[in-house]
Structures are given as C-alpha cells and as structure tokens.
C-alpha positions as CSV (number, residue, x, y, z in Angstrom):
1,M,20.9,-36.7,-19.9
2,K,17.8,-35.2,-18.2
3,K,16.8,-31.8,-19.4
4,E,16.2,-29.2,-16.8
5,R,12.6,-28.1,-16.6
6,I,12.3,-24.4,-17.1
7,Q,9.8,-22.9,-14.6
8,K,7.1,-20.8,-16.2
9,P,6.8,-17.2,-14.9
10,A,3.8,-16.5,-12.7
11,I,2.7,-13.8,-15.1
12,A,4.1,-13.0,-18.5
13,M,3.1,-9.9,-20.5
14,K,4.2,-9.5,-24.1
15,N,3.8,-6.3,-26.1
16,V,0.7,-5.4,-24.0
17,S,-1.2,-2.2,-24.7
18,K,-4.6,-1.0,-23.5
19,R,-6.5,1.7,-25.5
20,Y,-9.5,3.8,-24.4
21,F,-11.4,6.5,-26.3
22,L,-12.0,9.9,-24.7
23,R,-15.3,11.2,-26.1
24,N,-16.8,14.7,-26.2
25,S,-19.8,16.1,-28.0
26,I,-17.9,16.4,-31.3
27,N,-15.5,13.5,-31.6
28,K,-13.5,10.8,-29.8
29,K,-9.8,10.7,-29.1
30,E,-7.6,7.7,-28.8
31,F,-5.8,7.3,-25.4
32,F,-3.4,4.5,-24.4
33,S,-3.5,3.8,-20.6
34,L,-0.7,1.3,-21.2
35,K,1.7,1.0,-24.1
36,D,4.0,-1.9,-25.2
37,I,4.4,-3.5,-21.8
38,N,6.8,-6.4,-21.6
39,L,7.0,-8.0,-18.2
40,N,7.8,-11.3,-16.6
41,I,7.1,-11.9,-12.9
42,A,8.6,-15.0,-11.4
43,K,6.9,-17.3,-9.0
44,G,7.3,-16.1,-5.4
45,E,8.4,-12.5,-6.4
46,K,7.1,-9.6,-4.3
47,V,6.5,-6.8,-6.8
48,A,5.5,-3.2,-6.1
49,I,4.0,-1.1,-8.9
50,L,4.9,2.6,-8.4
51,G,3.6,5.7,-10.2
52,D,1.5,8.8,-9.8
53,N,-2.2,8.9,-10.4
54,G,-3.0,8.2,-14.0
55,A,0.3,6.4,-14.6
56,G,-1.6,3.1,-15.6
57,K,-1.1,1.1,-12.3
58,T,-4.7,0.0,-11.8
59,T,-5.1,-0.8,-15.5
60,L,-2.0,-3.0,-15.4
61,L,-3.4,-4.9,-12.4
62,K,-6.8,-5.3,-14.1
63,L,-5.1,-6.8,-17.1
64,M,-3.1,-9.1,-15.0
65,T,-6.2,-10.4,-13.2
66,G,-8.4,-10.7,-16.4
67,I,-10.8,-8.0,-15.2
68,A,-10.0,-6.2,-18.4
69,N,-8.5,-7.5,-21.7
70,P,-5.6,-5.9,-23.5
71,T,-6.1,-4.1,-26.8
72,Q,-2.9,-5.6,-28.1
73,G,-0.4,-8.2,-26.9
74,S,-0.7,-11.3,-24.8
75,I,-0.9,-12.2,-21.0
76,Q,-0.2,-15.6,-19.6
77,H,-0.6,-16.8,-16.0
78,S,0.8,-19.8,-14.2
79,G,-1.3,-20.5,-11.1
80,R,-4.6,-19.3,-9.6
81,I,-5.0,-15.6,-9.1
82,V,-7.0,-13.7,-6.4
83,S,-7.4,-9.9,-6.8
84,L,-8.1,-7.5,-4.1
85,I,-8.8,-4.7,-6.6
86,D,-12.6,-4.8,-6.2
87,I,-13.2,-6.9,-3.1
88,T,-17.0,-6.6,-3.2
89,A,-17.4,-7.6,-6.9
90,G,-19.9,-10.5,-7.2
91,F,-21.9,-9.7,-4.0
92,H,-25.7,-9.8,-4.2
93,A,-27.6,-7.2,-2.1
94,E,-30.6,-9.5,-1.4
95,F,-28.5,-12.4,-0.1
96,S,-27.4,-12.6,3.5
97,G,-23.7,-12.1,4.5
98,R,-23.4,-15.9,4.9
99,E,-24.8,-16.6,1.4
100,N,-22.5,-14.0,-0.1
101,I,-19.5,-15.8,1.4
102,Y,-20.4,-18.8,-0.6
103,L,-21.3,-16.8,-3.8
104,N,-18.1,-14.7,-3.6
105,A,-15.8,-17.6,-2.6
106,I,-17.0,-19.7,-5.5
107,L,-16.3,-16.9,-7.9
108,L,-12.8,-16.8,-6.5
109,G,-12.4,-20.5,-7.4
110,M,-13.0,-22.2,-4.0
111,N,-15.1,-25.3,-3.8
112,I,-18.0,-25.9,-1.4
113,K,-16.0,-28.2,0.9
114,T,-13.2,-25.6,1.4
115,I,-15.8,-22.8,1.9
116,K,-17.5,-24.8,4.7
117,K,-14.2,-25.4,6.3
118,L,-13.3,-21.7,6.2
119,E,-16.8,-20.2,6.8
120,Q,-16.5,-19.6,10.5
121,S,-12.9,-18.1,10.3
122,I,-14.1,-15.8,7.5
123,I,-17.0,-14.6,9.7
124,A,-14.8,-14.2,12.8
125,F,-12.2,-12.2,10.9
126,S,-14.8,-9.9,9.4
127,G,-16.1,-9.1,12.9
128,I,-19.8,-9.0,11.7
129,E,-21.0,-12.2,13.4
130,K,-24.2,-10.6,14.7
131,F,-25.3,-9.6,11.3
132,I,-24.0,-12.5,9.1
133,D,-27.5,-13.8,8.4
134,Q,-29.0,-10.4,7.6
135,A,-29.4,-9.2,4.0
136,L,-26.4,-7.4,2.6
137,Y,-28.4,-4.3,1.8
138,T,-28.7,-3.7,5.5
139,Y,-24.9,-3.6,5.9
140,S,-22.9,-0.4,6.1
141,S,-20.3,0.1,3.3
142,G,-17.5,-0.7,5.8
143,M,-19.1,-4.0,6.8
144,V,-19.4,-5.0,3.2
145,L,-15.7,-4.2,2.6
146,R,-14.6,-6.1,5.7
147,L,-16.6,-9.2,4.5
148,G,-15.1,-9.0,1.0
149,F,-11.6,-8.6,2.3
150,S,-12.1,-11.6,4.7
151,I,-13.2,-13.8,1.9
152,A,-10.5,-12.8,-0.5
153,I,-7.6,-13.4,1.9
154,S,-9.0,-16.8,2.8
155,A,-8.8,-18.0,-0.9
156,D,-5.1,-19.0,-0.6
157,P,-4.2,-18.5,-4.3
158,D,-0.8,-18.8,-6.0
159,I,-0.9,-15.1,-7.1
160,F,-2.2,-12.2,-5.1
161,I,-3.0,-8.8,-6.8
162,L,-3.4,-6.0,-4.3
163,D,-4.5,-2.5,-5.1
164,E,-4.6,0.9,-3.2
165,G,-7.6,0.0,-1.1
166,I,-6.3,-3.3,0.4
167,I,-6.7,-2.0,3.9
168,V,-10.3,-1.3,4.8
169,G,-12.6,-0.8,7.8
170,D,-12.0,0.9,11.1
171,Q,-8.7,1.2,13.0
172,D,-8.9,-2.2,14.7
173,F,-9.8,-4.0,11.5
174,Q,-7.1,-2.2,9.6
175,K,-4.5,-3.5,12.1
176,K,-5.8,-7.1,11.6
177,A,-5.7,-6.5,7.8
178,Y,-2.1,-5.3,7.9
179,D,-1.1,-8.3,10.0
180,K,-2.8,-10.6,7.5
181,I,-1.2,-9.0,4.5
182,E,2.2,-9.4,6.1
183,E,1.4,-13.1,6.8
184,I,0.6,-13.5,3.1
185,F,4.0,-11.9,2.2
186,D,5.8,-14.5,4.4
187,K,4.2,-17.5,2.7
188,G,6.2,-17.4,-0.5
189,K,3.3,-16.4,-2.7
190,T,3.6,-14.3,-5.8
191,I,2.4,-10.8,-4.9
192,I,1.9,-7.7,-7.0
193,V,0.9,-4.7,-5.0
194,C,0.1,-1.1,-6.0
195,S,0.1,1.6,-3.3
196,H,1.3,5.1,-2.6
197,M,2.5,3.9,0.9
198,L,6.2,3.7,-0.1
199,P,7.5,2.8,3.4
200,L,5.2,-0.3,3.4
201,L,6.3,-1.3,-0.1
202,R,10.0,-0.8,0.7
203,R,9.7,-3.2,3.6
204,L,7.6,-5.9,2.0
205,C,8.7,-6.0,-1.7
206,N,11.9,-7.0,-3.4
207,R,11.2,-5.7,-6.9
208,F,9.8,-2.3,-7.9
209,I,8.3,-1.3,-11.3
210,W,7.9,2.4,-12.0
211,L,5.1,3.3,-14.4
212,E,4.7,6.7,-16.1
213,Q,2.2,7.6,-18.8
214,G,1.5,3.9,-19.4
215,K,5.2,2.9,-19.9
216,I,7.8,1.2,-17.7
217,I,10.4,3.8,-16.6
218,M,12.4,1.6,-14.3
219,D,12.3,-2.0,-13.1
220,G,14.6,-3.2,-10.4
221,G,15.4,-3.2,-6.7
222,K,15.1,-0.5,-4.0
223,E,17.1,2.0,-6.2
224,V,13.8,2.4,-8.2
225,I,12.1,3.8,-5.1
226,L,15.0,6.2,-4.6
227,E,14.8,7.6,-8.1
228,Y,11.0,7.7,-8.0
229,K,11.0,9.7,-4.8
230,K,13.6,12.1,-6.1
231,K,11.5,12.9,-9.1
232,R,8.4,13.3,-7.0
233,N,10.2,15.7,-4.7
234,F,11.5,17.7,-7.6
235,L,8.1,18.1,-9.1
236,Q,6.3,18.8,-5.8
237,I,6.0,22.6,-5.7
238,E,3.2,23.1,-3.1
239,D,3.9,22.7,0.6
240,V,2.1,20.0,2.5
241,P,-0.9,21.8,4.0
242,S,-1.2,22.3,7.7
243,N,-3.4,19.9,9.5
244,K,-6.9,21.1,10.4
245,N,-7.5,21.2,14.2
246,S,-3.7,20.9,14.5
247,K,-3.6,21.7,18.2
248,L,-6.0,19.0,19.0
249,L,-4.0,16.5,16.8
250,F,-0.7,17.4,18.5
251,E,-2.2,17.0,22.0
252,F,-3.7,13.6,21.0
253,L,-0.3,12.4,19.6
254,K,1.5,13.5,22.7
255,S,-1.0,11.6,24.9
256,L,-0.2,8.2,23.2
257,P,1.7,5.9,25.6
258,I,5.3,4.8,25.1
259,G,5.4,1.9,22.6
260,E,2.3,3.0,20.6
261,K,2.7,3.5,16.9
262,F,0.9,5.9,14.5
263,T,1.2,7.2,11.0
264,A,1.7,10.7,9.8
265,R,2.8,12.6,6.7
266,A,6.2,14.3,7.0
267,S,6.5,17.9,6.2
268,S,10.3,17.7,5.9
269,G,12.7,14.8,5.5
270,S,16.1,13.2,5.4
271,M,18.2,11.7,2.7
272,E,19.4,8.5,4.3
273,P,17.0,6.8,4.5
274,L,15.2,8.9,1.8
275,I,12.1,10.4,3.4
276,L,10.6,13.3,1.5
277,K,8.0,15.9,2.2
278,G,4.6,14.3,2.0
279,D,5.8,10.8,2.6
280,E,3.7,8.7,5.1
281,V,5.9,7.5,8.0
282,L,5.3,5.1,10.9
283,I,6.2,6.7,14.2
284,K,6.8,4.9,17.5
285,R,6.5,6.7,20.8
286,V,9.7,6.2,22.7
287,A,11.2,7.7,25.9
288,F,13.1,10.9,25.2
289,E,16.1,9.6,27.1
290,T,16.5,6.4,24.9
291,L,17.4,8.3,21.7
292,K,20.6,7.3,19.9
293,K,22.7,9.3,17.6
294,G,21.5,8.8,14.0
295,D,17.9,8.0,14.9
296,I,15.4,9.4,12.5
297,I,13.0,11.3,14.7
298,A,9.5,12.9,14.3
299,F,8.6,16.1,16.1
300,W,5.9,18.7,16.0
301,S,6.6,22.1,14.4
302,R,4.5,24.8,16.0
303,D,5.4,27.1,13.1
304,I,3.9,25.0,10.3
305,Q,1.6,23.0,12.6
306,N,2.7,19.7,11.2
307,V,5.1,16.8,11.6
308,I,8.8,17.3,10.8
309,V,11.3,14.4,10.2
310,H,15.0,15.0,11.0
311,R,18.0,13.0,12.1
312,F,18.8,13.1,15.8
313,Y,22.3,14.0,16.9
314,K,22.4,14.7,20.6
315,I,20.5,15.9,23.6
316,E,21.4,19.3,25.1
317,K,19.5,19.8,28.4
318,D,15.8,19.8,27.5
319,K,16.4,20.1,23.8
320,I,17.3,17.8,20.9
321,L,19.9,18.9,18.4
322,T,18.9,17.7,14.9
323,K,20.4,18.0,11.5
324,G,18.6,17.6,8.2
325,D,20.8,15.8,5.7
326,N,18.9,16.7,2.5
327,N,21.3,17.3,-0.4
328,L,20.0,20.8,-1.0
329,I,19.4,22.0,2.6
330,S,21.5,20.8,5.5
331,D,20.3,22.7,8.6
332,L,20.9,22.4,12.3
333,G,17.9,22.7,14.5
334,Y,16.8,22.5,18.1
335,V,13.6,20.7,19.2
336,K,12.1,21.2,22.6
337,K,11.5,18.0,24.5
338,A,7.8,18.9,24.7
339,N,7.5,18.7,20.9
340,F,9.2,15.3,20.5
341,L,6.8,12.7,19.1
342,G,8.9,9.5,18.5
343,I,11.2,7.7,16.1
344,I,10.5,6.5,12.5
345,T,10.3,2.7,12.6
346,N,9.5,1.7,9.0
347,F,13.0,2.4,7.5
348,N,16.1,0.3,8.0
C-alpha cells in the first residue's frame, strides 16, 4: 500500500525568539522582540500579520525571509522566497537602472536568461524608461522604489513576504501596484503580508495572526480581525484629528465623478461590518438616488470637519436618514444630500 506523501509547510517556525539589547550610557537591557513563536504556514495560504507598532510584525517577517536570524528556535522554508520588506536592498548607486535590474534580480534568485526575458516588462512597469540607463544616484527616491518594486514582483517565487511599504510611488503607480498585488494573490502563491490597512487584508487574506508584545494572541479566520479591532477601539482615547485644509479637501472629494474611488479615514463607524474610528475605508462615488437600505455610506461632517461612516436607512426629501449600529452608541442622524460622499466598497 502506497504511503501518502505529507506536504511540507511553506514556512515552519518552532520555538522562535528574537532578542535585542537596549543600551544606555550605564548598562544594557535584554529585550525580546519575539518570544516562543510556533507557527506553520501551509503552501498557498494567504496570511495577514496584525498588531500595533512595536508588536514584532516586521521582526517576524525578517526572520521568515532570512534577513535576520533567530536568537532561539528554528525556521524552515519549502520554496523560493521573495521579500518586499526592503525593495531597494542590493542596489548600487553608481550602476545604471538597467544594470541594477540585473544585480537585484540575481540577488532574488533569477538567472540571466529569465532576467533578459523580463527586462523590458520590468522597465515598462516601473515607468522610468527615459532614465533607465542613467546612474541610480541621479534617481529620485520614488523612482528607486518603483524600480525595486517592479523587479521584486517579477521574480515569481513560491512565497511572497510583503511589509507595510508594499505600495510605493505616485497615485498612478500605486494603482498599478495594487492591481499587481491582487494578481499575485490570485495565483495560488503563499503570501504573508503585514499592513495596518485592515479592509485590504480582510478582502485578500484567509488567515490572520495577531501579534502583541512579541507573542501570538490569536490565529484564525476573520474573527481575529473583529477582536483586534474591538481592542483597538477600546484603547483608542484620542479623537481622530480634523483634516488640515478640510474645506478644500471636501470640495475636492465632492468634485470627483460618479464611479471614482478614493480612500479616507473614518471618524465614526458601524458594527456590521465592523468599521471603527480611524479605519481606512475605500469609498466609491455613487448617485444619491441609487442608495439602498443597509448600504454603509460615507459623508462629510461639517462639525468635526472629517469623514463619518454610518448605515443608510432611507431618503427623506433632500436628506438621508442614517443610524449608527455601534454596540455602545446607536444614534439616528440626518445627512444633507450636499454632504453625501459615497458608499463603502471594501466590505462584504
């Protein structure tokens, strides 16, 4: 009888800890960025790492990629890894952009034949064709980041590690980068991503790992996001500050055509789906008359000079009746048609 072959996990971490030393003029103090991490990530999983600043997220990703070594424990990989943690690592300032494509791509594990085949598409995606044979030191920081991103996403590894700064460049390039990232997610690759953009993670990932003070607090499905956001909301005491030049911002948002999308930080929220104060949301401009009961809408508050998120109930003449369904505060409200911005599109 044939034995079933057990598939190795893409990444296996066993009893992994990472220690640093905090030094001052008198002595040094031991500090663990990660402590006793045990984690298996299966091939093809889409995993999001959640946690506040200082939770250990970037350290975890650096250990996974081999950029840093664990103080204790072991890490095993099955497949080739490409990291978008530091996408300009390995660049040489005196080399041209074209020469740096070859240098950087070789460091990512690509061979010369593959690089030649991909060279033009990398250059085209970066959008710096006119400057590709100039020395890298003549580039702006944005051009260098765009080139690094374009090389990294062309490497076609088995495992992608993505950190906070995965989307770089100006608005047009950011859109291309988002589209490319979504393509990668559709290819069945193993992906580990760390970001504070919870709506994006919720849409793209199927597993969520919550880190706090270097330890895993929760590991599971979308219920992890729910608990993480509840805790963030509980701990968040300060109000989201009003936008600078808020009047100009509001006039700009109102001028966007129907169908256009933009992102904003909510100053209020709803429970189902869970959107909390400070969350980044994707808003689509739609016609006022097309609203349906239950839509999560965004509108401008002239009182706090910021974006509010509420659930739409019905239209009464030139006003929208909304009702926040927060567990603690459930309030009715009226929104003037003139203040309506659009509907939230990045939640099911």
